[in-house]
C-alpha positions as CSV (number, residue, x, y, z in Angstrom):
1,X,45.9,14.5,-48.2
2,X,43.6,12.9,-46.3
3,X,42.4,14.0,-42.8
4,X,44.2,13.2,-39.7
5,X,42.1,9.8,-37.9
6,X,40.9,12.0,-34.5
7,X,38.9,10.8,-32.0
8,X,35.9,9.5,-33.3
9,X,32.5,11.4,-32.4
10,X,29.8,10.0,-30.2
11,X,27.8,8.5,-32.7
12,X,30.3,5.8,-33.9
13,X,31.6,4.6,-30.9
14,X,32.0,1.1,-30.1
15,X,29.3,-0.2,-28.4
16,X,29.2,-1.8,-25.1
17,X,29.6,-5.1,-24.1
18,X,27.4,-6.3,-21.4
19,X,27.9,-9.3,-19.7
20,X,24.5,-10.8,-19.3
21,X,25.6,-13.5,-16.7
22,X,26.7,-11.2,-14.4
23,X,23.3,-9.0,-14.6
24,X,21.3,-11.5,-14.4
25,X,23.2,-12.8,-11.2
26,X,23.1,-9.4,-9.7
27,X,19.3,-9.1,-10.1
28,X,18.8,-12.3,-8.9
29,X,21.0,-11.7,-6.0
30,X,19.0,-8.4,-5.2
31,X,15.6,-9.9,-5.5
32,X,16.2,-13.4,-3.7
33,X,18.8,-11.3,-0.8
34,X,15.5,-7.9,-0.6
35,X,13.0,-10.9,0.2
36,X,15.2,-11.8,3.5
37,X,15.9,-8.2,4.7
38,X,14.2,-6.6,7.5
39,X,11.5,-4.2,6.2
40,X,13.9,-0.8,6.8
41,X,16.4,-2.1,4.6
42,X,14.3,-2.7,2.3
43,X,13.1,0.8,1.8
44,X,17.1,1.8,1.6
45,X,17.5,-0.6,-1.2
46,X,14.3,0.9,-3.0
47,X,15.1,4.2,-2.2
48,X,18.9,3.3,-3.8
49,X,17.3,2.0,-7.0
50,X,15.2,5.5,-7.3
51,X,18.1,7.5,-7.0
52,X,19.9,5.6,-9.4
53,X,17.1,6.0,-11.8
54,X,16.4,9.2,-10.9
55,X,19.6,9.7,-11.9
56,X,19.3,8.5,-15.5
57,X,16.3,10.6,-15.8
58,X,16.8,13.9,-18.0
59,X,14.5,15.6,-14.8
60,X,16.0,16.1,-11.9
61,X,14.9,15.0,-8.2
62,X,12.6,18.0,-6.4
63,X,15.2,20.2,-4.0
64,X,13.7,19.4,-1.0
65,X,14.7,15.9,-1.7
66,X,17.9,15.5,-3.0
67,X,19.5,13.7,-0.6
68,X,16.6,11.6,0.1
69,X,14.0,9.9,-1.8
70,X,10.4,9.9,-0.7
71,X,8.6,7.0,-0.9
72,X,4.8,6.2,0.3
73,X,4.2,4.0,3.0
74,X,4.4,0.7,2.2
75,X,4.3,-3.3,4.0
76,X,7.4,-5.1,3.7
77,X,5.6,-7.0,0.6
78,X,4.7,-4.1,-1.3
79,X,8.2,-2.9,-1.0
80,X,9.2,-6.6,-2.1
81,X,7.1,-6.7,-5.2
82,X,8.5,-2.9,-5.9
83,X,12.1,-4.0,-6.0
84,X,11.0,-7.0,-7.8
85,X,8.7,-4.7,-10.8
86,X,12.1,-2.1,-10.5
87,X,15.3,-5.6,-10.9
88,X,13.8,-5.8,-15.0
89,X,14.9,-2.6,-15.9
90,X,17.9,-2.0,-13.6
91,X,20.9,-1.3,-16.3
92,X,23.7,-3.5,-15.9
93,X,25.7,-0.7,-14.2
94,X,22.7,0.3,-11.7
95,X,23.1,-3.5,-11.0
96,X,26.4,-4.2,-9.8
97,X,25.8,-1.0,-8.2
98,X,22.6,-2.1,-6.1
99,X,24.2,-5.6,-5.5
100,X,27.4,-4.0,-4.2
101,X,25.0,-2.0,-1.5
102,X,22.5,-4.9,-0.7
103,X,26.3,-7.4,0.0
104,X,27.7,-4.5,2.2
105,X,23.9,-4.5,4.2
106,X,23.9,-8.0,4.7
107,X,27.6,-8.2,5.5
108,X,27.2,-5.5,8.4
109,X,24.1,-7.6,9.6
110,X,26.0,-11.0,9.5
111,X,29.1,-9.2,11.5
112,X,27.2,-7.6,13.7
113,X,25.3,-10.7,14.7
114,X,28.4,-12.5,14.9
115,X,29.9,-10.0,17.3
116,X,26.7,-10.3,19.6
117,X,26.3,-13.7,19.3
118,X,30.6,-14.1,20.3
119,X,29.4,-11.8,23.2
120,X,26.9,-13.8,24.9
121,X,28.8,-17.1,24.1
122,X,31.9,-16.0,26.2
123,X,31.4,-17.7,29.4
124,X,31.0,-15.2,32.2
125,X,33.5,-14.5,34.4
126,X,35.2,-16.8,37.1
127,X,34.1,-15.2,40.6
128,X,36.5,-14.7,43.5
């Protein structure tokens, strides 16, 4: 009798299908949006990219900086260049997670700007 078919071993699993269009769209969105973000937000994006990279590698992050990635001091232009350089090697899952993070950053800034603008645009209360 033939052995019952069981779960396949990892070496015989089907390859994962990658949506290249979504990957390229996410990478382009991150690249363009990171250019216009303020310096502190750019640093947050770069830190997240580094954190995601460290989770993919075998070496665990140093014990003293598990929650925060230590980056050298850089100008805004250097941060953008570093982000653009790392974008080309982002795997699909990381690109999607980073794009969600950047969207959340930009939505937060837009909501704040709208709220501040609405408060300034409101006419002053009439005096009696």
